[in-house]
C-alpha positions in Angstrom: 19.1 -82.9 -52.8 15.4 -82.2 -52.2 14.3 -80.8 -55.6 11.2 -79.3 -54.0 13.5 -76.7 -52.5 15.5 -76.1 -55.7 15.4 -72.9 -57.7 12.6 -71.4 -55.7 13.2 -68.0 -57.2 12.5 -69.3 -60.7 9.8 -71.9 -60.1 8.1 -74.0 -57.5 9.5 -77.4 -56.9 6.5 -79.6 -57.5 5.7 -82.7 -55.4 6.7 -85.1 -58.2 10.2 -83.5 -58.6 9.4 -81.3 -61.6 10.3 -77.6 -61.7 7.7 -75.3 -63.1 9.7 -72.5 -64.8 8.8 -68.9 -64.4 10.7 -67.5 -67.3 11.8 -69.0 -70.7 15.1 -71.0 -70.2 17.2 -68.3 -71.9 16.0 -65.7 -69.5 16.2 -67.7 -66.2 18.8 -66.3 -63.8 19.2 -65.8 -60.1 16.9 -63.1 -58.8 18.5 -60.2 -57.0 16.9 -58.5 -54.1 18.2 -55.0 -54.9 18.3 -52.9 -58.0 20.9 -50.5 -59.4 19.9 -46.9 -60.2 19.7 -47.7 -63.9 17.5 -50.8 -63.3 15.2 -48.8 -60.9 14.8 -46.0 -63.5 14.1 -48.5 -66.3 11.5 -50.3 -64.1 9.9 -47.0 -63.3 9.7 -45.7 -66.9 9.8 -48.8 -69.1 12.4 -47.0 -71.1 16.1 -46.0 -70.9 17.4 -43.6 -68.2 17.7 -40.9 -70.9 14.0 -41.0 -71.8 11.7 -38.2 -70.8 8.7 -40.6 -70.7 8.0 -42.1 -67.3 5.5 -44.8 -66.6 5.2 -47.2 -63.7 5.0 -51.0 -63.9 1.5 -52.4 -63.2 1.1 -55.8 -61.5 -2.3 -57.2 -60.5 -3.2 -59.4 -57.6 -6.2 -61.5 -58.8 -8.3 -64.3 -57.4 -11.7 -65.3 -56.1 -13.2 -63.6 -53.0 -11.7 -65.2 -49.9 -8.5 -66.4 -51.5 -6.3 -64.0 -49.7 -5.5 -61.3 -52.2 -5.3 -58.4 -49.7 -3.2 -60.5 -47.3 -0.6 -61.3 -50.0 -0.6 -57.7 -51.3 0.0 -56.2 -47.9 2.7 -58.8 -47.1 4.5 -58.0 -50.4 4.6 -54.2 -49.9 7.2 -54.1 -47.1 9.4 -56.6 -48.8 9.3 -54.7 -52.1 10.0 -51.5 -50.2 12.9 -53.1 -48.5 14.4 -54.0 -51.9 14.4 -50.4 -52.9 11.2 -50.2 -54.9 8.6 -47.5 -54.5 5.2 -49.1 -54.3 1.7 -47.7 -54.7 -1.6 -49.6 -54.8 -5.0 -49.4 -56.5 -8.0 -51.2 -55.0 -11.3 -51.7 -56.9 -14.2 -51.5 -54.5 -17.2 -53.4 -55.9 -19.8 -52.1 -53.4 -18.8 -48.4 -53.3 -17.1 -46.6 -50.5 -17.0 -43.2 -48.8 -13.9 -41.7 -47.0 -15.9 -38.7 -45.8 -18.3 -38.3 -42.9 -21.7 -36.5 -42.9 -21.5 -33.2 -41.2 -17.8 -32.6 -41.8 -16.7 -29.5 -43.7 -15.4 -31.6 -46.7 -18.7 -33.5 -46.8 -20.6 -30.2 -46.9 -18.4 -29.1 -49.8 -19.4 -32.2 -51.7 -23.1 -31.8 -50.8 -23.0 -28.3 -52.1 -21.9 -29.6 -55.5 -18.1 -29.4 -55.6 -16.8 -31.7 -58.5 -13.7 -32.5 -56.5 -12.7 -31.9 -52.9 -9.1 -31.9 -51.8 -8.4 -32.6 -48.1 -5.0 -31.6 -46.7 -3.7 -32.6 -43.2 -0.3 -32.7 -41.5 0.1 -36.4 -42.2 -1.6 -37.0 -45.6 -3.9 -35.5 -48.3 -6.7 -37.0 -50.4 -8.6 -36.0 -53.4 -12.3 -36.9 -53.6 -13.8 -36.9 -57.1 -17.5 -36.8 -57.6 -18.5 -38.1 -61.1 -21.2 -36.3 -62.9 -24.3 -38.3 -64.0 -23.1 -38.5 -67.6 -19.4 -39.3 -66.7 -18.1 -42.7 -67.4 -16.1 -44.5 -64.7 -12.3 -44.0 -65.3 -10.4 -47.0 -66.7 -7.2 -48.2 -65.0 -5.0 -46.2 -67.3 -6.7 -42.9 -66.3 -6.4 -43.8 -62.6 -2.7 -44.6 -63.0 -2.1 -41.2 -64.7 -3.5 -39.4 -61.7 -1.0 -41.1 -59.3 2.5 -40.1 -58.3 5.3 -41.8 -60.2 6.6 -44.9 -58.5 8.4 -48.1 -59.6 5.3 -50.4 -59.4 1.6 -50.1 -58.7 0.0 -53.2 -57.3 -3.6 -53.5 -58.4 -6.2 -55.5 -56.5 -9.3 -56.0 -58.7 -9.7 -54.9 -62.3 -9.5 -58.5 -63.2 -10.8 -58.0 -66.8 -7.9 -55.6 -67.7 -4.9 -57.1 -69.6 -2.0 -56.1 -67.2 0.1 -59.0 -65.9 -1.3 -60.6 -62.7 -0.4 -63.0 -59.9 -3.4 -65.2 -59.2 -4.0 -66.1 -55.5 -5.6 -69.5 -55.5 -6.9 -71.5 -52.6 -8.9 -74.7 -53.4 -10.9 -74.1 -50.2 -12.8 -71.4 -52.0 -14.5 -74.1 -54.1 -13.8 -72.1 -57.2 -11.6 -73.3 -60.2 -8.3 -71.5 -60.9 -8.4 -68.6 -63.3 -5.0 -69.1 -65.0 -5.9 -71.9 -67.5 -7.8 -69.5 -69.7 -5.8 -66.3 -69.0 -2.5 -65.4 -70.5 -2.4 -62.3 -68.4 -1.9 -64.4 -65.3 1.9 -64.8 -65.2 2.2 -66.5 -61.8 0.0 -68.4 -59.4 0.5 -68.3 -55.7 -1.3 -71.2 -54.1 -1.5 -73.2 -50.9 -1.9 -76.1 -51.1 -1.3 -76.8 -54.8 -3.4 -79.6 -56.0 -1.6 -81.5 -58.8 -4.7 -81.4 -61.1 -4.4 -77.6 -61.5 -1.1 -78.1 -63.3 -2.7 -79.8 -66.3 -4.1 -78.1 -69.3 -4.4 -74.4 -69.9 -3.4 -72.2 -72.8 0.0 -71.5 -71.1 2.0 -72.3 -68.0 2.4 -69.5 -65.5 5.0 -69.6 -62.7 3.8 -71.6 -59.7 4.7 -70.0 -56.3 4.2 -71.1 -52.7 1.6 -68.8 -51.1 2.9 -69.5 -47.6 6.4 -68.3 -48.6 5.9 -64.6 -49.1 9.6 -64.0 -49.5 9.7 -66.4 -52.5 6.8 -64.5 -54.0 8.5 -61.2 -53.5 11.8 -62.5 -55.0 9.9 -63.7 -58.1 8.1 -60.3 -58.3 11.3 -58.4 -58.2 12.7 -60.6 -60.9 9.6 -60.3 -63.1 9.5 -56.5 -62.8 13.1 -56.2 -63.8 12.3 -58.0 -67.1 8.8 -56.6 -67.7 8.5 -53.4 -69.9 5.3 -51.5 -69.4 3.4 -50.9 -72.7 3.8 -47.5 -74.2 
């Protein structure tokens, strides 16, 4: 048997035949691609189905610029949706952005001094928030609180926050991997995977093949079924 293709849902078969585990041995099991109603509720809330407190799971996609974070995230979404999970995303824009257009009515509302502007159309709606000069930027928790309840929110950016993350690593970026010094990085999706990156570090994340998105999705579903969101 080719051990490089063994147990891909729990770990990546490494070139020398070792298996890098994704979970402690007592918790390793075959990943299922669908969830029962109870599992879905627990994943959504982080509590039992009878609890009135609802909170989504948060999973980050981290990595250096040019590593392929957005490509992985957008490839995962349809696979997670197909498994029955409701997925939303948060993207941190480092250089600012504007969804509005000068001269449009909504733009004129903002220019006139509206603190928030809600746009409503037949296909979608959006809320534009204009922070005051003395207003601090919201942290990730506050942003999550403003979003509709789903099973999981995939977060691109917010690398300094402590939520669990998948690191997307490509040696071609010329940057070192992040995971050796980060316990919040619970998995590394890489292509190719240079053997030297497996040594050292304060912990061992799960190593996944970046060019096999289904394997990454299977691991993600398994991880989310075990992960309980902090209260």
